[in-house]
PyMOL commands that place a pseudoatom at each C-alpha (Angstrom):
pseudoatom trace, name=CA, resn=MET, resi=1, chain=A, elem=C, hetatm=0, pos=[13.719, -12.579, -10.159]
pseudoatom trace, name=CA, resn=SER, resi=2, chain=A, elem=C, hetatm=0, pos=[11.763, -11.830, -13.311]
pseudoatom trace, name=CA, resn=PRO, resi=3, chain=A, elem=C, hetatm=0, pos=[9.553, -8.746, -13.598]
pseudoatom trace, name=CA, resn=ALA, resi=4, chain=A, elem=C, hetatm=0, pos=[6.482, -10.983, -13.957]
pseudoatom trace, name=CA, resn=MET, resi=5, chain=A, elem=C, hetatm=0, pos=[7.233, -12.703, -10.647]
pseudoatom trace, name=CA, resn=ASP, resi=6, chain=A, elem=C, hetatm=0, pos=[7.845, -9.357, -8.939]
pseudoatom trace, name=CA, resn=THR, resi=7, chain=A, elem=C, hetatm=0, pos=[4.490, -8.111, -10.188]
pseudoatom trace, name=CA, resn=LEU, resi=8, chain=A, elem=C, hetatm=0, pos=[2.761, -11.292, -9.076]
pseudoatom trace, name=CA, resn=ARG, resi=9, chain=A, elem=C, hetatm=0, pos=[4.324, -11.063, -5.602]
pseudoatom trace, name=CA, resn=THR, resi=10, chain=A, elem=C, hetatm=0, pos=[2.989, -7.509, -5.326]
pseudoatom trace, name=CA, resn=VAL, resi=11, chain=A, elem=C, hetatm=0, pos=[-0.491, -7.987, -6.764]
pseudoatom trace, name=CA, resn=LEU, resi=12, chain=A, elem=C, hetatm=0, pos=[-1.404, -11.449, -5.451]
pseudoatom trace, name=CA, resn=PRO, resi=13, chain=A, elem=C, hetatm=0, pos=[-1.761, -10.503, -1.741]
pseudoatom trace, name=CA, resn=VAL, resi=14, chain=A, elem=C, hetatm=0, pos=[-3.986, -7.554, -2.662]
pseudoatom trace, name=CA, resn=LEU, resi=15, chain=A, elem=C, hetatm=0, pos=[-6.220, -9.732, -4.821]
pseudoatom trace, name=CA, resn=LEU, resi=16, chain=A, elem=C, hetatm=0, pos=[-6.399, -12.397, -2.121]
pseudoatom trace, name=CA, resn=MET, resi=17, chain=A, elem=C, hetatm=0, pos=[-7.477, -9.821, 0.455]
pseudoatom trace, name=CA, resn=LEU, resi=18, chain=A, elem=C, hetatm=0, pos=[-10.161, -8.471, -1.896]
pseudoatom trace, name=CA, resn=PHE, resi=19, chain=A, elem=C, hetatm=0, pos=[-11.555, -11.945, -2.532]
pseudoatom trace, name=CA, resn=LEU, resi=20, chain=A, elem=C, hetatm=0, pos=[-11.392, -12.808, 1.168]
pseudoatom trace, name=CA, resn=GLY, resi=21, chain=A, elem=C, hetatm=0, pos=[-13.325, -9.648, 2.038]
pseudoatom trace, name=CA, resn=ALA, resi=22, chain=A, elem=C, hetatm=0, pos=[-15.951, -10.336, -0.621]
pseudoatom trace, name=CA, resn=PHE, resi=23, chain=A, elem=C, hetatm=0, pos=[-16.299, -13.922, 0.587]
pseudoatom trace, name=CA, resn=CYS, resi=24, chain=A, elem=C, hetatm=0, pos=[-16.676, -12.872, 4.228]
pseudoatom trace, name=CA, resn=ARG, resi=25, chain=A, elem=C, hetatm=0, pos=[-19.264, -10.255, 3.344]
pseudoatom trace, name=CA, resn=ARG, resi=26, chain=A, elem=C, hetatm=0, pos=[-21.241, -12.640, 1.124]
pseudoatom trace, name=CA, resn=LYS, resi=27, chain=A, elem=C, hetatm=0, pos=[-21.323, -15.314, 3.842]
pseudoatom trace, name=CA, resn=ALA, resi=28, chain=A, elem=C, hetatm=0, pos=[-22.249, -12.649, 6.443]
pseudoatom trace, name=CA, resn=ILE, resi=29, chain=A, elem=C, hetatm=0, pos=[-19.138, -13.383, 8.487]
pseudoatom trace, name=CA, resn=ILE, resi=30, chain=A, elem=C, hetatm=0, pos=[-18.468, -9.653, 8.757]
pseudoatom trace, name=CA, resn=SER, resi=31, chain=A, elem=C, hetatm=0, pos=[-21.315, -7.213, 9.475]
pseudoatom trace, name=CA, resn=ARG, resi=32, chain=A, elem=C, hetatm=0, pos=[-21.587, -3.705, 8.080]
pseudoatom trace, name=CA, resn=GLU, resi=33, chain=A, elem=C, hetatm=0, pos=[-20.400, -2.341, 11.430]
pseudoatom trace, name=CA, resn=GLY, resi=34, chain=A, elem=C, hetatm=0, pos=[-17.394, -4.658, 11.241]
pseudoatom trace, name=CA, resn=ILE, resi=35, chain=A, elem=C, hetatm=0, pos=[-16.553, -3.370, 7.785]
pseudoatom trace, name=CA, resn=GLN, resi=36, chain=A, elem=C, hetatm=0, pos=[-16.755, 0.215, 9.048]
pseudoatom trace, name=CA, resn=ALA, resi=37, chain=A, elem=C, hetatm=0, pos=[-14.439, -0.637, 11.957]
pseudoatom trace, name=CA, resn=LEU, resi=38, chain=A, elem=C, hetatm=0, pos=[-11.936, -2.248, 9.587]
pseudoatom trace, name=CA, resn=LYS, resi=39, chain=A, elem=C, hetatm=0, pos=[-12.044, 0.810, 7.303]
pseudoatom trace, name=CA, resn=THR, resi=40, chain=A, elem=C, hetatm=0, pos=[-11.417, 3.094, 10.266]
pseudoatom trace, name=CA, resn=ALA, resi=41, chain=A, elem=C, hetatm=0, pos=[-8.505, 0.965, 11.467]
pseudoatom trace, name=CA, resn=ALA, resi=42, chain=A, elem=C, hetatm=0, pos=[-7.011, 0.895, 7.986]
pseudoatom trace, name=CA, resn=VAL, resi=43, chain=A, elem=C, hetatm=0, pos=[-7.210, 4.655, 7.488]
pseudoatom trace, name=CA, resn=GLN, resi=44, chain=A, elem=C, hetatm=0, pos=[-6.323, 5.812, 10.999]
pseudoatom trace, name=CA, resn=ILE, resi=45, chain=A, elem=C, hetatm=0, pos=[-3.777, 3.166, 12.023]
pseudoatom trace, name=CA, resn=ALA, resi=46, chain=A, elem=C, hetatm=0, pos=[-2.417, 1.089, 9.151]
pseudoatom trace, name=CA, resn=LEU, resi=47, chain=A, elem=C, hetatm=0, pos=[-1.991, 3.808, 6.525]
pseudoatom trace, name=CA, resn=PRO, resi=48, chain=A, elem=C, hetatm=0, pos=[-0.041, 6.194, 8.788]
pseudoatom trace, name=CA, resn=ALA, resi=49, chain=A, elem=C, hetatm=0, pos=[2.101, 3.288, 9.997]
pseudoatom trace, name=CA, resn=VAL, resi=50, chain=A, elem=C, hetatm=0, pos=[2.941, 2.231, 6.443]
pseudoatom trace, name=CA, resn=LEU, resi=51, chain=A, elem=C, hetatm=0, pos=[3.744, 5.816, 5.447]
pseudoatom trace, name=CA, resn=LEU, resi=52, chain=A, elem=C, hetatm=0, pos=[5.955, 6.327, 8.493]
pseudoatom trace, name=CA, resn=HIS, resi=53, chain=A, elem=C, hetatm=0, pos=[7.784, 3.067, 7.823]
pseudoatom trace, name=CA, resn=THR, resi=54, chain=A, elem=C, hetatm=0, pos=[8.272, 3.972, 4.153]
pseudoatom trace, name=CA, resn=PHE, resi=55, chain=A, elem=C, hetatm=0, pos=[9.699, 7.382, 5.028]
pseudoatom trace, name=CA, resn=ALA, resi=56, chain=A, elem=C, hetatm=0, pos=[11.963, 5.795, 7.640]
pseudoatom trace, name=CA, resn=VAL, resi=57, chain=A, elem=C, hetatm=0, pos=[13.534, 3.230, 5.317]
pseudoatom trace, name=CA, resn=THR, resi=58, chain=A, elem=C, hetatm=0, pos=[13.717, 5.308, 2.131]
pseudoatom trace, name=CA, resn=GLN, resi=59, chain=A, elem=C, hetatm=0, pos=[17.166, 6.476, 1.227]
pseudoatom trace, name=CA, resn=CYS, resi=60, chain=A, elem=C, hetatm=0, pos=[17.267, 9.917, -0.302]
pseudoatom trace, name=CA, resn=LYS, resi=61, chain=A, elem=C, hetatm=0, pos=[19.940, 11.007, -2.696]
pseudoatom trace, name=CA, resn=LEU, resi=62, chain=A, elem=C, hetatm=0, pos=[20.192, 14.679, -3.433]
pseudoatom trace, name=CA, resn=GLU, resi=63, chain=A, elem=C, hetatm=0, pos=[21.310, 15.172, -6.982]
pseudoatom trace, name=CA, resn=PHE, resi=64, chain=A, elem=C, hetatm=0, pos=[21.556, 18.380, -8.935]
pseudoatom trace, name=CA, resn=HIS, resi=65, chain=A, elem=C, hetatm=0, pos=[21.347, 18.483, -12.670]
pseudoatom trace, name=CA, resn=ARG, resi=66, chain=A, elem=C, hetatm=0, pos=[23.788, 20.901, -14.245]
pseudoatom trace, name=CA, resn=SER, resi=67, chain=A, elem=C, hetatm=0, pos=[21.311, 21.832, -16.965]
pseudoatom trace, name=CA, resn=ILE, resi=68, chain=A, elem=C, hetatm=0, pos=[19.045, 23.454, -14.403]
pseudoatom trace, name=CA, resn=PHE, resi=69, chain=A, elem=C, hetatm=0, pos=[21.775, 25.621, -12.852]
pseudoatom trace, name=CA, resn=ARG, resi=70, chain=A, elem=C, hetatm=0, pos=[23.854, 26.624, -15.876]
pseudoatom trace, name=CA, resn=ASP, resi=71, chain=A, elem=C, hetatm=0, pos=[24.344, 30.283, -16.662]
pseudoatom trace, name=CA, resn=ARG, resi=72, chain=A, elem=C, hetatm=0, pos=[22.131, 31.737, -19.339]
for i in range(1, 72): cmd.bond("trace and resi %d" % i, "trace and resi %d" % (i + 1))
show_as sticks, trace
zoom trace
């Protein structure tokens, strides 16, 4: 896939969620208390879950650079 498509696939869902949130707030579908509850859920539940998942699936490769360890 092209880099432009990769970028679009990454950015588009974020933009859609921002516009959806603005729309819901403007039409009073979500109250201020609802927004606070969503913020709390995002910070206390979703963010730790995403971080844990990222750490779990990331492959680490330990690599030493000879220039750092050469004798001086």
